[in-house]
C-alpha positions in Angstrom: 102.1 27.4 44.6 104.8 30.3 45.3 107.3 30.8 42.9 110.7 30.1 44.0 113.2 32.7 41.8 116.5 31.1 41.1 119.6 32.6 41.9 120.4 35.5 39.9 116.9 35.5 38.3 115.0 38.8 39.1 111.8 37.6 40.5 109.6 39.5 37.7 106.4 37.5 36.0 107.5 35.4 33.2 105.3 34.9 30.5 103.7 31.2 31.3 104.0 30.2 27.6 107.6 30.9 27.3 108.4 29.3 30.8 106.8 25.9 29.3 108.7 25.8 26.3 112.1 26.4 28.7 111.0 23.2 31.0 110.4 21.2 27.6 106.7 20.6 28.6 103.3 20.9 26.7 102.8 24.7 26.0 99.0 24.4 24.6 97.4 24.8 28.1 94.2 21.9 26.9 96.7 19.5 25.7 98.7 20.2 29.1 95.6 19.6 31.2 94.7 17.0 29.2 98.2 15.1 29.8 98.2 16.0 33.3 94.8 14.8 34.0 95.7 11.6 32.3 99.1 10.8 34.4 97.1 11.6 37.7 94.7 9.1 37.0 97.3 6.3 35.8 98.9 6.9 38.9 95.9 6.4 41.3 93.8 3.9 39.3 94.6 1.4 41.8 92.8 2.3 44.2 89.4 2.1 42.6 89.5 -1.5 43.7 89.9 -0.7 47.4 87.5 -0.9 50.1 86.4 1.2 52.8 88.8 1.4 55.5 89.1 3.1 58.9 86.5 6.0 59.8 84.8 5.2 56.6 82.0 3.8 58.8 81.3 6.8 60.5 81.4 9.1 57.4 79.7 6.7 55.2 78.8 2.9 55.5 77.4 3.8 58.9 76.4 6.9 58.7 72.4 7.3 59.0 72.5 11.2 57.9 73.0 9.6 54.3 69.9 8.2 54.3 67.3 10.8 54.4 66.3 14.4 53.3 66.3 14.9 57.2 69.6 13.6 57.3 70.9 16.2 55.2 69.2 19.0 56.7 71.3 17.7 59.6 74.6 17.6 58.1 74.3 21.5 58.1 72.1 22.5 61.1 73.8 20.0 63.6 77.2 20.1 63.9 77.3 16.9 66.1 75.4 14.6 62.9 78.7 13.8 61.3 82.2 13.0 63.1 83.4 16.7 62.2 81.8 19.5 60.9 82.3 19.7 57.5 79.0 20.1 55.9 79.9 20.1 52.4 82.1 17.1 52.2 79.3 15.2 53.7 76.9 16.6 51.1 78.8 14.9 48.6 78.3 11.5 50.3 74.8 12.0 50.7 74.5 12.6 47.3 76.7 9.8 46.5 74.9 7.1 48.5 71.7 8.2 46.2 74.0 7.3 43.1 75.4 3.8 44.4 74.9 3.6 47.9 77.9 1.3 49.6 79.4 0.5 46.5 83.1 2.2 47.6 84.4 2.4 43.9 82.2 5.3 43.3 83.6 6.9 46.1 86.7 6.0 45.1 86.3 7.5 41.9 85.2 11.2 42.9 88.6 11.1 45.3 90.7 10.5 42.5 88.8 12.8 40.3 88.8 15.7 42.6 92.6 15.1 43.2 93.0 15.2 39.2 90.9 18.5 39.2 92.9 20.0 42.0 96.4 19.3 39.9 94.6 20.6 37.0 93.9 24.1 38.6 97.3 24.1 40.3 99.0 23.8 37.1 96.8 26.8 35.9 98.0 28.9 38.8 101.6 28.4 38.3 101.6 29.0 34.4 99.3 31.9 35.2 102.0 33.6 37.4 104.8 32.5 35.3 106.4 30.2 37.4 109.1 27.5 35.6 108.1 24.2 35.1 104.8 24.7 36.0 103.4 21.2 34.2 106.0 19.4 36.0 105.3 20.9 39.9 101.5 20.1 39.5 102.2 16.5 38.0 104.7 16.2 41.0 102.2 17.3 43.4 99.7 14.8 41.8 101.4 11.8 41.8 103.7 12.1 44.9 103.3 9.0 46.8 102.0 11.4 50.1 99.2 12.2 48.5 98.1 8.5 48.4 96.3 8.7 51.8 94.1 11.3 50.6 93.2 10.4 47.8 92.9 6.1 48.2 91.2 6.8 51.9 87.7 7.8 51.4 87.0 9.6 54.7 89.8 12.2 53.3 87.1 13.5 50.5 87.4 16.5 52.8 91.1 16.7 51.8 90.5 16.5 47.9 87.8 18.3 47.6 88.7 21.3 49.9 92.0 21.1 47.8 90.1 21.7 44.6 88.0 24.7 45.9 91.2 25.9 47.6 92.7 26.0 43.8 89.7 27.4 42.2 89.5 30.2 44.6 93.0 31.1 44.6 93.0 31.2 41.0 90.1 33.8 40.7 91.8 36.0 42.8 94.9 35.8 40.8 93.0 36.7 38.0 90.9 39.4 40.0 93.9 41.2 41.1 95.7 40.5 37.6 98.7 38.7 39.3 99.0 37.2 36.1 100.7 40.0 34.5 103.7 41.7 35.0 102.1 45.0 35.7 98.0 45.2 36.3 96.6 47.0 33.3 94.6 50.3 34.1 90.9 50.0 34.2 88.1 48.3 36.0 88.8 44.8 36.9 85.9 42.1 36.6 83.8 41.9 39.9 82.7 38.4 39.0 86.3 37.0 39.4 86.1 38.1 43.6 82.5 37.1 43.9 83.7 33.7 42.4 86.5 33.8 44.5 84.9 34.2 47.8 81.9 31.5 47.2 84.8 29.0 46.3 86.5 30.0 49.5 83.7 29.6 51.7 83.3 26.6 50.1 86.5 25.2 50.7 86.1 26.3 54.6 83.1 24.2 54.6 84.8 21.1 53.2 87.8 21.4 55.7 89.1 24.6 57.5 92.7 23.8 57.0 92.0 26.3 53.6 91.5 29.1 56.2 95.2 29.9 55.1 94.5 30.6 51.8 94.5 34.4 52.3 97.8 34.3 53.6 99.0 32.5 50.5 97.4 35.4 48.6 99.4 38.1 50.7 102.8 36.0 50.1 102.0 36.1 46.4 101.3 39.8 46.3 105.0 39.8 48.3 106.6 38.0 46.0 105.5 40.0 42.8 106.6 43.3 44.9 103.1 44.7 44.3 101.3 47.1 46.6 98.6 45.6 48.3 96.3 48.7 48.3 93.2 49.1 50.6 90.6 46.8 48.0 93.5 43.4 48.5 93.5 44.2 52.4 89.9 44.3 52.2 89.3 41.2 50.9 92.0 39.6 52.6 90.6 40.8 55.9 87.4 39.5 55.4 88.5 35.9 54.1 90.9 35.6 57.3 87.8 36.4 59.8 85.7 33.8 58.4 88.3 31.8 58.4 89.2 32.2 62.0 85.8 31.7 62.5 85.2 28.3 61.2 88.4 27.4 62.4 87.7 28.5 66.0 84.4 26.3 65.6 86.6 23.1 64.2 89.2 23.3 67.1 86.0 23.6 69.9 84.4 20.6 68.2 87.8 18.5 68.0 88.1 19.2 71.9 84.7 18.6 72.9 83.1 16.4 70.2 85.6 14.6 69.0 87.4 14.5 72.6 90.8 15.4 71.6 91.5 16.2 75.5 93.4 14.3 78.3 97.0 13.3 79.2 97.7 12.5 75.1 97.2 16.2 74.5 98.2 17.6 77.6 101.7 19.3 76.3 103.2 22.5 77.2 103.9 25.3 75.2 107.9 24.0 75.1 106.6 20.9 74.1 104.6 21.7 71.3 107.3 24.1 70.1 109.8 21.0 70.0 107.0 18.8 68.0 106.4 21.7 65.4 109.6 22.0 64.9 110.6 18.2 64.3 107.3 17.7 62.2 108.6 20.7 59.9 111.5 18.9 59.1 109.5 15.3 58.7 107.0 16.3 56.3 110.0 18.0 54.0 111.8 15.2 54.1 108.7 13.0 53.2 108.6 15.1 50.2 112.2 14.8 49.4 112.5 11.0 50.1 108.8 9.2 50.2 110.4 5.9 51.6 108.8 3.8 54.5 105.6 5.5 54.5 103.4 4.6 57.3 99.5 4.6 58.0 100.6 5.7 61.6 103.4 7.0 62.2 105.4 6.3 65.7 104.7 9.0 68.3 108.0 10.8 69.5 108.6 10.7 72.7 108.8 14.6 73.8 111.1 15.9 76.9 110.8 19.7 77.7 114.0 19.5 79.6 115.9 17.9 76.6 117.9 20.8 75.4 119.0 18.8 72.4 115.0 18.6 70.6 115.2 22.6 70.4 117.9 21.9 67.3 114.6 21.3 65.0 112.6 24.7 65.6 115.7 26.3 65.8 116.9 25.0 62.2 113.4 26.0 60.6 113.4 29.0 61.9 117.1 29.8 60.7 116.5 28.4 57.3 113.3 30.7 57.0 115.7 33.7 58.3 118.5 32.9 55.8 115.8 32.9 53.1 115.0 36.2 54.2 118.5 37.6 54.5 119.1 36.3 50.7 116.0 37.6 49.4 117.9 40.1 47.3 120.0 37.6 46.1 118.2 35.3 45.1 114.8 36.0 45.3 111.7 36.1 47.3 110.6 33.2 45.6 112.2 30.4 47.9 110.9 32.4 51.6 107.6 32.4 49.8 107.3 28.9 49.0 108.4 28.1 52.4 106.4 30.7 54.4 103.3 29.0 52.5 104.3 25.7 53.3 104.8 26.8 57.0 101.4 28.5 57.3 99.1 25.6 55.7 101.3 23.4 57.8 100.6 25.3 61.0 97.3 23.6 62.1 99.2 20.2 62.0 102.0 21.1 63.8 101.0 20.0 67.1 99.8 24.1 68.5 96.1 22.7 68.1 94.5 19.7 69.9 93.6 17.0 67.0 92.7 13.7 67.8 95.4 12.2 65.7 97.6 13.6 68.4 96.7 10.8 70.6 98.9 8.2 68.7 101.0 10.2 66.1 102.1 13.7 65.8 102.3 13.4 62.0 100.3 11.9 58.8 100.7 12.0 55.3 97.7 13.8 54.7 98.3 16.3 56.9 100.0 18.0 54.2 98.5 17.8 51.3 98.2 21.6 50.8 101.2 22.8 52.3 103.9 20.2 50.1 102.6 22.3 47.1 105.2 25.1 48.3 108.7 22.8 48.8 107.4 21.0 45.3 107.5 24.0 43.4 110.4 25.4 45.0 112.5 22.1 44.0 110.8 21.7 40.3 111.5 25.3 39.4 115.1 25.5 40.9 116.0 22.1 38.6 113.7 23.8 35.6 116.1 26.9 35.7 119.4 25.1 36.4 122.0 25.1 33.7 122.9 22.3 31.4 126.3 21.4 30.8 127.9 23.1 28.1 127.7 20.8 24.7 124.6 19.0 26.1 122.1 18.5 22.8 118.9 18.8 22.5 118.3 20.7 26.3 114.7 20.6 26.2 114.5 17.0 25.5 116.9 16.3 28.2 114.6 18.2 30.7 111.6 16.5 29.3 113.2 13.0 29.9 114.4 13.6 33.2 110.8 15.2 34.4 109.0 12.2 32.5 111.5 9.8 34.5 110.9 11.5 37.9 106.7 11.5 37.0 107.1 8.0 36.3 108.9 6.8 39.5 106.8 8.6 42.0 103.4 7.7 39.9 104.7 4.1 40.1 105.4 4.4 44.1 102.3 6.0 44.3 100.6 3.0 42.7 102.3 0.4 44.9 101.6 2.4 48.0 97.8 1.9 47.2 97.6 -1.7 48.1 98.0 -0.5 51.8 94.7 0.8 51.6 92.9 -2.2 49.9 90.4 -2.9 52.8 90.6 -2.7 56.9 92.9 -5.7 57.5 95.4 -5.1 54.8 95.9 -1.5 56.2 96.4 -2.1 59.8 98.8 -5.4 59.0 100.6 -3.0 56.5 100.9 -0.3 59.6 102.1 -3.1 61.9 104.5 -4.5 59.5 106.1 -0.9 59.5 104.9 0.1 62.8 105.1 -2.4 65.5 104.4 0.1 68.6 101.3 1.4 66.8 98.9 0.5 69.6 95.9 1.8 67.7 96.9 -0.3 64.8 96.6 -3.5 67.3 93.5 -2.6 68.9 91.3 -2.2 65.6 93.1 -5.1 64.1 92.3 -7.1 67.1 88.6 -5.8 66.6 88.4 -7.2 62.9 89.9 -10.5 64.0 87.3 -11.1 66.5 84.8 -10.0 63.7 86.6 -12.7 61.5 86.4 -15.8 64.4 90.3 -15.3 64.5 90.2 -15.1 68.4 93.4 -16.3 69.5 95.0 -13.6 66.8 92.4 -11.4 68.1 93.1 -12.0 72.0 97.0 -11.3 71.0 96.3 -7.9 69.5 94.8 -6.6 72.7 97.2 -8.2 74.7 99.7 -6.1 73.0 97.9 -3.0 73.4 97.5 -3.2 77.2 101.7 -3.6 76.9 101.8 -0.5 74.6 99.5 1.5 76.3 98.4 0.3 80.0 95.8 3.2 80.2 93.9 2.4 77.2 90.0 1.3 78.3 89.4 0.4 75.1 91.6 -2.2 74.4 90.7 -4.0 77.9 87.2 -3.7 77.4 87.5 -5.6 74.0 89.9 -8.3 75.7 86.9 -8.6 78.0 84.1 -8.7 75.1 86.5 -11.3 73.1 86.7 -13.4 76.6 82.7 -13.2 77.4 82.0 -14.6 73.5 84.5 -17.2 74.4 82.4 -18.3 77.2 85.0 -17.3 79.5 83.5 -15.1 81.8 85.6 -15.6 84.8 88.4 -14.2 82.5 86.6 -11.5 81.0 85.8 -9.9 84.8 88.9 -8.7 85.9 89.7 -7.1 82.2 86.4 -5.1 82.3 86.8 -3.9 85.9 90.1 -2.6 85.0 89.0 -1.0 82.0 85.9 0.8 84.2 88.8 1.7 86.3 90.7 3.6 83.8 87.4 5.5 82.0 84.2 5.1 83.9 82.3 6.4 81.0 83.0 3.4 78.9 79.9 2.3 77.8 80.7 -1.1 76.5 82.6 -1.8 79.4 79.2 -1.3 81.5 77.4 -3.6 79.0 80.0 -6.3 79.0 80.3 -6.1 83.0 76.4 -6.6 83.2 77.0 -9.7 81.0 79.8 -11.2 82.5 77.8 -10.8 86.3 74.7 -12.2 84.7 76.4 -15.3 83.5 78.2 -15.2 86.7 75.1 -15.8 88.4 75.0 -12.0 90.0 71.9 -10.3 89.2 71.9 -7.7 91.3 75.9 -6.6 90.0 74.4 -7.2 86.6 71.5 -4.9 86.8 73.9 -2.2 88.3 76.2 -2.2 85.4 73.4 -2.0 83.0 71.8 1.0 84.9 75.2 2.1 84.6 75.6 1.6 80.9 71.8 3.2 80.4 73.0 6.1 82.4 75.8 7.1 80.1 73.3 6.1 77.0 69.4 6.0 77.7 67.9 3.7 75.5 71.1 1.8 74.7 69.8 -1.3 72.9 72.4 -3.7 74.0 72.0 -2.4 78.0 68.2 -2.7 77.7 68.2 -6.4 76.2 70.4 -7.3 79.6 68.4 -5.6 81.7 65.3 -6.8 80.0 66.4 -10.4 80.4 66.9 -10.2 84.1 64.0 -8.5 84.7 62.4 -11.4 82.7 64.2 -14.0 84.7 62.8 -12.3 87.7 59.1 -12.6 86.2 59.1 -8.5 86.3 57.3 -9.0 83.0 55.9 -5.1 82.6 59.2 -3.5 82.7 60.5 -6.8 80.8 58.5 -5.8 78.2 58.6 -2.1 78.4 62.5 -2.5 77.9 62.7 -5.5 75.2 59.8 -3.4 73.4 62.1 -0.6 73.2 64.8 -3.1 72.0 62.6 -4.3 69.4 62.1 -0.8 68.0 66.1 0.1 67.7 67.0 -3.8 66.3 64.0 -4.9 64.7 65.9 -7.9 62.9 67.4 -9.4 66.4 65.5 -12.7 67.0 66.6 -12.4 70.6 64.9 -9.9 71.2 61.8 -11.0 69.2 61.8 -14.3 71.7 62.2 -12.6 74.8 59.3 -10.0 74.1 57.1 -12.5 73.1 57.6 -14.4 76.3 56.9 -11.4 78.4 53.9 -10.5 76.5 53.1 -13.9 76.6 53.0 -14.1 80.5 51.0 -11.0 80.7 48.5 -12.5 78.7 48.6 -10.4 76.0 48.6 -12.9 73.3 47.5 -11.2 70.5 50.8 -9.1 71.1 53.2 -12.1 71.6 51.6 -14.0 68.7 52.9 -10.9 66.5 56.7 -11.1 68.1 56.8 -14.9 67.1 55.0 -14.7 63.7 58.2 -12.1 63.4 60.6 -14.3 64.5 59.6 -16.7 62.6 59.7 -14.5 59.1 63.6 -13.7 60.2 64.1 -17.8 61.0 61.5 -19.7 59.4 63.5 -23.0 59.8 63.6 -22.5 63.5 62.1 -25.3 65.3 62.2 -23.5 68.9 60.5 -20.8 66.9 57.6 -22.9 65.3 57.5 -24.4 68.8 56.7 -21.3 70.8 54.2 -19.9 68.5 52.4 -23.5 68.4 52.4 -23.8 72.4 51.5 -19.7 72.5 48.2 -20.2 70.2 47.2 -23.7 72.2 47.4 -21.4 75.4 45.0 -18.5 73.3 42.7 -21.5 72.6 43.6 -21.3 68.7 44.4 -25.1 68.6 43.6 -25.1 64.6 46.3 -22.6 64.4 48.6 -24.1 66.5 48.7 -27.8 65.0 50.9 -26.7 61.8 53.1 -25.0 63.4 53.9 -28.1 66.3 54.3 -30.3 63.2 56.7 -28.3 61.6 58.7 -28.3 64.6 58.5 -31.9 64.9 59.5 -32.2 61.1 62.7 -29.8 61.9 63.6 -31.6 65.0 62.4 -35.3 65.2 63.1 -35.9 68.7 61.9 -32.5 69.7 59.8 -34.5 72.9 58.2 -31.3 74.2 56.7 -30.2 70.8 55.3 -34.6 70.3 53.3 -34.1 73.8 51.9 -30.5 73.1 50.9 -31.6 69.7 49.0 -34.5 70.9 47.3 -32.4 73.4 46.4 -29.5 70.7 45.0 -32.9 68.1 43.3 -34.1 71.1 41.2 -30.5 72.0 40.4 -30.6 68.3 39.3 -33.9 68.6 37.1 -33.2 71.6 35.4 -29.9 69.9 32.2 -30.4 69.2 31.4 -30.7 65.1 29.4 -27.7 65.5 32.1 -25.3 67.0 
C-alpha cells in the first residue's frame, strides 16, 4: 500500500485518474471496483464448495459459545471462551450460526466477500495516494495464491475481517490527513474521518492484533509523501500505537499461557530467532515472486546458533533495507517505504514472539496477508512505470494485456490451490504429498483415518509421528487409543505409558490407561488412572464413566450412581451410560429412577432386545408385571433365541395368572 517511486520519478503525489490511464486499466472508480470484485470472486469461487478443515471445530463446529446469547457475552468477557481472544471475529461466527448453522458454504462466502472488500479498499487507498498501477496491484494482492489459505480456511476469518477493517481505517486516515492531495488545503479538516478511522482500527484489533502495525504504516506514508507530521499526527498515531501494544501484549500472553506456546519447541535464543526472522523475510518475499510448491505446513527449519552461514539471511535483509535507504534520493522513498511496511507488518510472525505454529513450522502463507501488500505494490508500480520499447504500438493496450495475463495466471493458480482445502483428509494428504516430514499432518491424518475405520493406515501415520517427533506424547496416546479400540489392550499399554512419561498432564492418555488396565483386570490401576484424569479435568465424562463402571462392578452402587448421573447429564444420548446408571439405581432399589433410565435407553435404541429385556425385568422386580410383559415379548420378537427373556416372560405371565381377579 506504499508507493514505490520509480528511478528518476520524483516522489510526488500523482493524480489517481491520470495513473489509471497510464497503466491501461479502468479510470472510472465504480467500474474499476466492480471489475476488481468480479475478478476476486472468480479466482476464489472454488472455495464455496469446500467444507470445514483443521481448527474449524474449535472455532465453529464444536464451539459451544456460538449456541446461546450467554455464549456471545462470554466471547467478549472471557478470553478463555475461544481459542484466541478475537471477539469481533467470533461474533461474526456467532451471527452466522444463527443464519446457516453449520453449513460451511455460508462461512466460506463471507470469507470471500471480506477478502474482496479488502481488495476494493486497497484499490481506493492506492488510487487516492496516486500510486501507479493501483488497480493491478489490488488485483494481484487479491488473486495471488498466497491468499488462498486466508480465504479458503474458515478459521482465518480473523485475517480477512481484520484486513478489511485495516484497509477501511487506513483509507479514513488518508482522507483525514489529506494524503490524497499533493498539498493539504488550508482550513479545518472533517473530524468524522478521524472518528471513523479510530473506530475501525479498534474493530480491526478486536479481529486480529496483527493490525496493531497500522499506525507505523501511516507514519511511513507521511514520510514517503515528505509531509511534516505535526503534533496532531503524532497524537493520533501515539494513541493507536498504545492501544495496539496493549492488545498485542494480551494476545502474546494468551498465546503462551492459554494456547500453550511454551516449551522446548519455542526455546530459541535471540540469536536463533534472528536467524529465523532473516530466513522468513526472504521466504515470504520468494513466495510473492514465485508462488510455487505451496504447502499448508512447510518444513520446520533446523536452526543452529553456532552456524555462521545462517547469518547470511538476516544480513542480506538488513543490507537490502540499507541500500534502499542510501538510494532514497535517487530512486525515491517509495521502495524503502514499501519494504519497511512489509517488514513491520510481518514482524509479529518472524519468530521473535511465541506463536503456536512455531511448534511445527516457522512460516505459513496466511502470516503475510497484510505484509505482502508492500512488495506487490512495489513490483506492480515498477512494472507500470517501466518504459516500453520504442515503436511499440498502443502501449496502453500492451500494458492492459500483460496485466490481464498476470491476473489470469495468478487467479488460475488460486483456483487450483483451493482444492487442497476441500476437507480435512484432502488437506492433510496434500500436505504430506509435499512435505512428508510434517509430523502434525501424520498425527491429524491418523486421527481422521481412525474415525473412518481405516485402522491400518491410522496406525502407520501414528508410528510415523513417533519416528519423526519422538517426544510427541499425543501421537503415542492416539496409538494406544487405536490399539485399545482394536481390542489389543496389551499392545496399547506401553504406548500410553510412554505418552505419560513424556507428558504427565495428557488427559487422553490417563483415560486410555484406565480403560486398558480395566480390560487387563487391574481395577486398582484403572481407578488410579481415572482419578488422575479427573484431577486434571474434574467431571470429565469418559473418566467418570470408567470409574463409575468400576464402582458398579465393585458393588459400590451409591458412588457408581453419583458418577454415572454426572456423565448422563454431560452426554445424555450415550446408551452405555444409561444402561449402567439404570443398573446402579436398580441395585439401590430406586426403581422409578432406574425405569426412567431404561426408558431413555429405549428411546435411543427402540430395537435393542437387551434394553427391552432389562426394562421388562426391572418392572417385574418392582411388581409391575403388566408393564413388564410387552417389553419381554418385544425382546423375544427381536431375538427369538433370547432364553433369559423367555424364562422371565413365563414368570411374569405366571404372576399375572395368579393375580386375584379384583386386583
